C-alpha positions as CSV (number, residue, x, y, z in Angstrom):
1,M,-1.4,-3.3,46.0
2,N,-2.8,-4.7,49.3
3,A,-1.0,-4.4,52.7
4,Y,0.5,-7.8,52.5
5,S,2.0,-7.2,49.0
6,R,3.3,-3.8,50.2
7,L,5.0,-5.4,53.2
8,L,6.4,-8.2,51.1
9,F,7.7,-5.7,48.5
10,A,9.3,-3.5,51.3
11,T,10.9,-6.6,52.9
12,L,12.3,-7.8,49.6
13,L,13.4,-4.3,48.7
14,S,15.2,-3.8,52.0
15,A,16.8,-7.2,51.8
16,G,18.0,-6.5,48.3
17,L,19.4,-3.2,49.3
18,T,21.3,-4.6,52.3
19,G,24.5,-4.4,50.5
20,I,23.9,-0.8,49.5
21,A,22.7,0.1,53.0
22,C,26.1,-1.1,54.3
23,A,27.9,1.3,52.0
24,Q,25.6,4.2,52.8
25,E,22.7,4.9,55.2
26,F,19.3,3.7,54.0
27,R,16.6,5.9,55.4
28,V,13.1,4.5,55.9
29,G,10.1,6.5,57.1
30,F,6.5,5.6,58.0
31,V,3.3,7.7,57.6
32,N,0.1,6.8,59.4
33,T,-2.7,7.7,57.0
34,D,-5.4,7.1,59.5
35,R,-3.9,9.7,61.7
36,I,-3.6,12.2,58.8
37,F,-7.3,11.6,58.1
38,R,-8.1,12.5,61.8
39,E,-5.7,15.3,62.4
40,A,-4.8,17.2,59.2
41,N,-6.6,20.5,58.7
42,T,-7.6,19.4,55.2
43,A,-9.2,16.3,56.5
44,K,-11.1,18.2,59.2
45,Q,-12.3,20.7,56.6
46,A,-13.5,17.8,54.4
47,Q,-15.4,16.4,57.3
48,N,-17.0,19.7,58.1
49,K,-17.9,20.2,54.4
50,L,-19.6,16.7,54.4
51,E,-21.5,17.4,57.6
52,Q,-22.8,20.7,56.2
53,E,-23.6,19.1,52.8
54,F,-25.6,16.2,54.3
55,A,-27.1,17.8,57.4
56,K,-30.4,18.7,55.8
57,R,-31.0,15.2,54.4
58,E,-29.9,13.6,57.7
59,K,-32.4,15.8,59.6
60,E,-35.2,14.9,57.1
61,L,-34.4,11.2,57.6
62,V,-34.5,11.5,61.4
63,D,-37.8,13.3,61.2
64,L,-39.2,10.7,58.8
65,G,-38.0,7.9,61.2
66,N,-39.7,9.7,64.1
67,N,-42.9,10.1,62.2
68,L,-42.9,6.5,61.2
69,K,-42.3,5.4,64.9
70,N,-45.2,7.7,66.0
71,A,-47.5,6.3,63.4
72,S,-46.6,2.7,64.4
73,D,-47.2,3.6,68.1
74,K,-50.5,5.1,67.2
75,L,-51.5,2.0,65.3
76,E,-50.7,-0.1,68.3
77,R,-52.8,2.1,70.6
78,D,-55.7,2.3,68.1
79,A,-55.7,-1.3,66.9
80,P,-58.2,-2.6,69.4
81,T,-60.8,0.0,68.4
82,L,-60.2,-0.3,64.6
83,S,-62.1,-2.6,62.3
84,E,-60.0,-5.3,60.6
85,A,-60.2,-3.4,57.3
86,Q,-59.0,-0.2,58.8
87,R,-56.2,-2.0,60.7
88,N,-55.1,-3.7,57.5
89,Q,-55.2,-0.5,55.6
90,R,-53.1,1.3,58.2
91,Q,-50.6,-1.6,58.4
92,R,-50.2,-1.5,54.6
93,T,-49.7,2.3,54.7
94,L,-47.2,1.9,57.5
95,A,-45.3,-0.9,55.6
96,E,-45.2,1.3,52.5
97,Q,-43.8,4.3,54.5
98,D,-41.2,2.0,56.1
99,R,-40.0,0.8,52.7
100,D,-39.8,4.4,51.5
101,F,-37.9,5.3,54.7
102,Q,-35.4,2.4,54.3
103,R,-34.9,3.3,50.6
104,K,-34.2,6.9,51.5
105,R,-31.8,5.9,54.3
106,R,-29.9,3.5,52.0
107,E,-29.6,6.2,49.3
108,F,-28.4,8.7,51.9
109,Q,-25.8,6.3,53.1
110,E,-24.6,5.5,49.6
111,D,-24.4,9.2,48.7
112,L,-22.6,10.0,51.9
113,N,-20.1,7.2,51.4
114,A,-19.4,8.2,47.8
115,R,-18.8,11.9,48.8
116,K,-16.7,10.8,51.7
117,N,-14.5,8.7,49.4
118,E,-14.1,11.6,47.0
119,E,-13.1,14.0,49.8
120,L,-10.7,11.5,51.4
121,Q,-9.2,10.8,48.0
122,Q,-8.4,14.5,47.7
123,V,-6.9,14.6,51.2
124,L,-4.8,11.5,50.4
125,E,-3.5,13.0,47.2
126,R,-2.5,16.1,49.0
127,A,-0.9,14.1,51.8
128,N,1.0,11.9,49.3
129,K,2.3,15.1,47.7
130,V,3.5,16.4,51.0
131,V,5.0,13.0,51.9
132,R,7.1,13.1,48.7
133,Q,8.2,16.6,49.5
134,V,9.3,15.6,53.0
135,A,11.0,12.5,51.7
136,E,12.9,14.4,49.1
137,A,13.9,17.2,51.5
138,E,15.1,14.9,54.2
139,K,16.6,12.3,51.8
140,Y,14.4,9.3,52.7
141,D,14.9,6.2,50.5
142,L,11.6,4.6,51.3
143,I,8.3,5.8,52.9
144,L,5.8,3.2,54.0
145,Q,2.1,3.9,54.7
146,E,1.1,0.5,56.1
147,A,3.1,-1.8,58.3
148,V,2.5,-4.4,61.0
149,Y,5.1,-2.8,63.3
150,I,7.1,0.4,63.0
151,N,9.7,1.7,65.4
152,P,8.4,5.2,66.4
153,K,11.7,6.8,65.4
154,H,10.8,6.1,61.8
155,D,7.3,7.7,62.1
156,I,7.2,11.0,60.1
157,T,3.5,11.4,60.4
158,E,3.8,14.5,62.7
159,K,6.1,16.2,60.2
160,V,3.7,15.5,57.3
161,I,0.7,16.8,59.3
162,R,2.6,19.9,60.2
163,A,3.6,20.4,56.5
164,I,0.0,19.8,55.4
165,N,-1.4,22.3,58.0
166,T,1.1,25.0,57.1
167,S,0.9,24.8,53.4
168,K,-1.9,26.1,51.2
């Protein structure tokens, strides 16, 4: 369900429950998932895990990029003294190394994004579980995760982050 559909659903739901809300208090809360991804300990741990997992490959890519740049600079410096055949051979080698570097960089980014999505999904599942617990404990009728505008008095993100950070 996209953000527009969620907002439309929430609007229709709250409009439909107006009669009920008059008879009893209708409690609505809001959770900022971006903030949870930045501040919750589980999210920070996931980020550290990813950094450790991908640090070696990232360093290899940086080194490979630096080597490629140095080789390119050397070719530029040496070009006037090289024969045309030597210059063409080095240019082909450099182009091949650049293609290899681009492929490795693309694969690295794809792997990193896939792992990041996996880790964030776990953080989100844990956060949703805690949101449900907070909602049930404090008797909320509706908790929204995306909205165009929210009155800060309805924002329960801090409670959820504290609950995530204190629970195992």
